[in-house]
C-alpha positions as a Markdown table, in Angstrom:
| # | Residue | x | y | z |
|---|---|---|---|---|
| 1 | Met | -115.2 | -3.8 | 52.1 |
| 2 | Lys | -118.2 | -5.9 | 51.2 |
| 3 | Ala | -117.4 | -9.1 | 49.2 |
| 4 | Leu | -118.6 | -9.2 | 45.6 |
| 5 | Thr | -120.8 | -12.2 | 46.3 |
| 6 | Asp | -122.4 | -10.3 | 49.2 |
| 7 | Lys | -123.2 | -7.4 | 46.8 |
| 8 | Ile | -124.7 | -9.8 | 44.3 |
| 9 | Lys | -126.8 | -11.6 | 46.9 |
| 10 | Gly | -128.0 | -8.2 | 48.2 |
| 11 | Lys | -129.1 | -7.1 | 44.7 |
| 12 | Leu | -130.9 | -10.4 | 44.0 |
| 13 | Gln | -132.6 | -10.2 | 47.4 |
| 14 | Ala | -133.7 | -6.6 | 46.7 |
| 15 | Leu | -135.1 | -7.7 | 43.3 |
| 16 | Ala | -136.9 | -10.7 | 45.0 |
| 17 | Ser | -138.5 | -8.4 | 47.6 |
| 18 | Glu | -139.9 | -6.3 | 44.8 |
| 19 | Cys | -141.5 | -9.2 | 43.0 |
| 20 | Asn | -145.0 | -10.6 | 43.5 |
| 21 | Glu | -145.0 | -13.0 | 46.4 |
| 22 | Gly | -144.6 | -16.6 | 45.2 |
| 23 | Ser | -144.0 | -15.6 | 41.6 |
| 24 | Glu | -141.8 | -17.9 | 39.5 |
| 25 | Phe | -139.4 | -15.0 | 39.0 |
| 26 | Gln | -139.1 | -14.5 | 42.8 |
| 27 | Lys | -138.6 | -18.2 | 43.3 |
| 28 | Gly | -135.8 | -18.2 | 40.6 |
| 29 | Leu | -134.1 | -15.3 | 42.4 |
| 30 | Leu | -134.3 | -17.0 | 45.8 |
| 31 | Thr | -132.9 | -20.2 | 44.2 |
| 32 | Ala | -130.0 | -18.2 | 42.7 |
| 33 | Ile | -129.3 | -16.8 | 46.1 |
| 34 | Ala | -129.3 | -20.3 | 47.7 |
| 35 | Asn | -127.0 | -21.6 | 45.0 |
| 36 | Ile | -124.5 | -18.7 | 45.6 |
| 37 | Glu | -124.5 | -19.4 | 49.3 |
| 38 | Tyr | -124.0 | -23.2 | 48.7 |
| 39 | Glu | -121.0 | -22.5 | 46.3 |
| 40 | Glu | -119.6 | -20.0 | 48.9 |
| 41 | Gly | -119.6 | -22.8 | 51.5 |
| 42 | Ile | -117.8 | -25.2 | 49.2 |
| 43 | Ala | -115.2 | -22.5 | 48.3 |
| 44 | Asp | -114.6 | -21.6 | 52.0 |
| 45 | Phe | -114.1 | -25.3 | 52.9 |
| 46 | Glu | -111.8 | -25.9 | 49.9 |
| 47 | Glu | -109.7 | -22.8 | 50.8 |
| 48 | Val | -109.1 | -24.1 | 54.3 |
| 49 | Ala | -108.6 | -27.7 | 53.2 |
| 50 | Arg | -106.0 | -26.7 | 50.6 |
| 51 | Val | -104.0 | -24.8 | 53.3 |
| 52 | Met | -103.8 | -28.0 | 55.4 |
| 53 | Met | -103.0 | -30.2 | 52.3 |
| 54 | Lys | -100.2 | -27.8 | 51.4 |
| 55 | His | -98.9 | -28.0 | 54.9 |
| 56 | Leu | -99.0 | -31.8 | 54.9 |
| 57 | Ser | -97.2 | -32.0 | 51.6 |
| 58 | Asn | -94.0 | -30.9 | 53.4 |
| 59 | Gly | -91.9 | -34.1 | 52.9 |
| 60 | Asn | -89.4 | -33.1 | 55.6 |
| 61 | Lys | -92.1 | -33.3 | 58.3 |
| 62 | Tyr | -94.8 | -35.6 | 57.0 |
| 63 | His | -95.3 | -38.6 | 54.8 |
| 64 | Pro | -98.4 | -40.0 | 52.9 |
| 65 | His | -99.5 | -42.0 | 56.0 |
| 66 | His | -100.2 | -38.8 | 58.0 |
| 67 | Thr | -103.9 | -37.8 | 58.3 |
| 68 | Val | -105.4 | -34.8 | 60.0 |
| 69 | Ile | -108.8 | -35.1 | 61.8 |
| 70 | Met | -110.3 | -31.7 | 62.6 |
| 71 | Thr | -113.4 | -30.7 | 64.5 |
| 72 | Asn | -114.6 | -27.3 | 65.6 |
| 73 | Ser | -112.5 | -27.7 | 68.8 |
| 74 | Thr | -109.6 | -30.0 | 68.1 |
| 75 | Ala | -107.0 | -30.9 | 65.4 |
| 76 | Glu | -105.4 | -34.3 | 65.5 |
| 77 | Leu | -102.4 | -35.5 | 63.5 |
| 78 | Val | -102.6 | -39.3 | 63.0 |
| 79 | Glu | -100.0 | -41.6 | 61.5 |
| 80 | Gly | -101.2 | -44.8 | 59.9 |
| 81 | Gln | -99.2 | -47.9 | 60.9 |
| 82 | Lys | -101.0 | -50.6 | 59.1 |
| 83 | Ala | -103.8 | -50.7 | 56.5 |
| 84 | Leu | -105.8 | -53.6 | 54.9 |
| 85 | Gly | -107.4 | -51.5 | 52.2 |
| 86 | Gln | -111.1 | -51.6 | 51.5 |
| 87 | Ile | -112.8 | -54.9 | 52.4 |
| 88 | Met | -116.3 | -55.2 | 51.1 |
| 89 | Asp | -117.0 | -58.8 | 52.3 |
| 90 | Tyr | -119.3 | -57.7 | 55.2 |
| 91 | Ile | -121.2 | -54.9 | 53.4 |
| 92 | Pro | -124.7 | -55.9 | 52.5 |
| 93 | Asp | -125.7 | -55.4 | 48.8 |
């Protein structure tokens, strides 16, 4: 089944293709489509991130010093041993 956002984007794209090329209305529709796609990307990332955050919140396995570093081909669980906090002495203004 097609997602609701895909249906909305399809309708907006169809309307945009019926408009005069370069018209302000067409530009507005294309901007709306781009905004929907941007928000979808944020929502997808948040959904995945929240699953990992929920997993890390298991106090029987992990503590607040555990960090996960993920790439498209690896996942690494790191445990912080020591931290100084943020030192701004060497950052140029």
